[in-house]
C-alpha positions in Angstrom: 21.5 -12.6 -25.8 19.1 -13.2 -29.1 15.7 -14.9 -29.1 16.9 -18.2 -29.9 19.0 -18.2 -26.9 16.5 -18.4 -24.0 12.7 -18.0 -23.4 11.1 -14.9 -23.1 9.1 -13.8 -20.2 6.7 -10.9 -20.3 5.1 -9.4 -17.1 1.5 -10.5 -18.3 2.6 -13.8 -17.3 2.3 -13.3 -14.2 -0.3 -10.4 -13.6 -3.2 -11.8 -11.5 -5.2 -8.5 -13.8 -5.3 -9.8 -17.0 -7.1 -13.1 -17.9 -5.7 -16.1 -19.6 -6.9 -15.0 -23.3 -4.8 -12.3 -22.8 -2.1 -13.8 -21.7 -1.5 -15.3 -18.3 0.4 -18.0 -17.6 -0.1 -18.9 -14.2 -2.6 -19.4 -12.6 -4.3 -16.8 -10.0 -3.1 -18.8 -7.2 1.0 -18.2 -8.3 0.0 -14.1 -9.7 0.5 -11.2 -8.1 -0.9 -7.4 -9.2 0.6 -5.9 -12.4 4.0 -6.8 -11.8 7.2 -4.7 -12.5 9.9 -5.0 -14.8 12.4 -5.5 -12.1 10.7 -7.2 -10.0 10.3 -9.7 -12.2 14.1 -9.7 -12.7 14.5 -10.3 -9.3 11.9 -12.9 -8.7 14.5 -14.0 -11.5 17.4 -14.6 -10.1 16.0 -15.2 -7.2 14.8 -18.4 -8.5 18.2 -19.7 -9.2 18.5 -18.0 -13.6 21.7 -16.4 -13.9 21.3 -15.5 -17.0 18.8 -13.1 -16.9 18.6 -10.2 -19.8 16.1 -7.4 -19.8 15.1 -5.8 -23.0 12.6 -2.5 -21.8 11.8 -1.7 -24.8 9.7 -4.3 -25.7 6.0 -4.7 -26.1 3.8 -7.1 -24.9 1.4 -8.1 -28.2 -2.2 -8.3 -26.9 -1.4 -5.0 -25.2 0.8 -3.0 -27.9 0.2 0.3 -25.6 1.9 -0.4 -23.0 5.6 -0.4 -22.9 6.3 -3.3 -19.9 9.5 -4.6 -21.0 10.2 -8.4 -21.3 13.3 -10.4 -19.5 14.9 -13.3 -21.9 15.5 -16.2 -19.9 18.4 -19.3 -20.4 17.5 -22.2 -19.2 17.4 -26.5 -20.0 14.3 -26.7 -18.4 10.5 -26.7 -20.4 9.2 -22.9 -20.2 6.2 -24.0 -18.2 7.9 -25.2 -15.5 10.5 -22.0 -16.3 7.2 -19.9 -15.7 6.0 -21.5 -12.8 9.2 -21.9 -11.1 9.5 -18.0 -11.0 5.7 -17.3 -10.6 6.5 -18.7 -6.8 9.4 -16.9 -6.0 7.9 -13.5 -7.7 5.1 -14.4 -4.9 7.3 -14.8 -2.1 9.3 -11.9 -2.9 6.0 -9.5 -2.5 4.7 -11.0 0.9 8.8 -10.6 1.8 8.3 -6.6 0.6 4.8 -7.1 2.5 6.0 -7.9 5.8 9.0 -5.5 5.3 5.9 -2.7 5.4 
């Protein structure tokens, strides 16, 4: 899947430790600390997106020294709606994992 075939989503969009000026796209109420690429993929699938592709070698430009990877999600919705839907699923996923412990 090429970049133009879907929306590129970086883990920094959902990271509560990053300020908005460094790439966080969701409010702190929907952000989690240091989301992994696998969590992001799982949350995207839980949010109802079937076409999810992981690109593990990608580097977010603001944090070029880290290699968090990125996810490409194909959807007909606006990118902001996709981000918020996945953020809600990510928060629920973290709550479920915390409850299991």
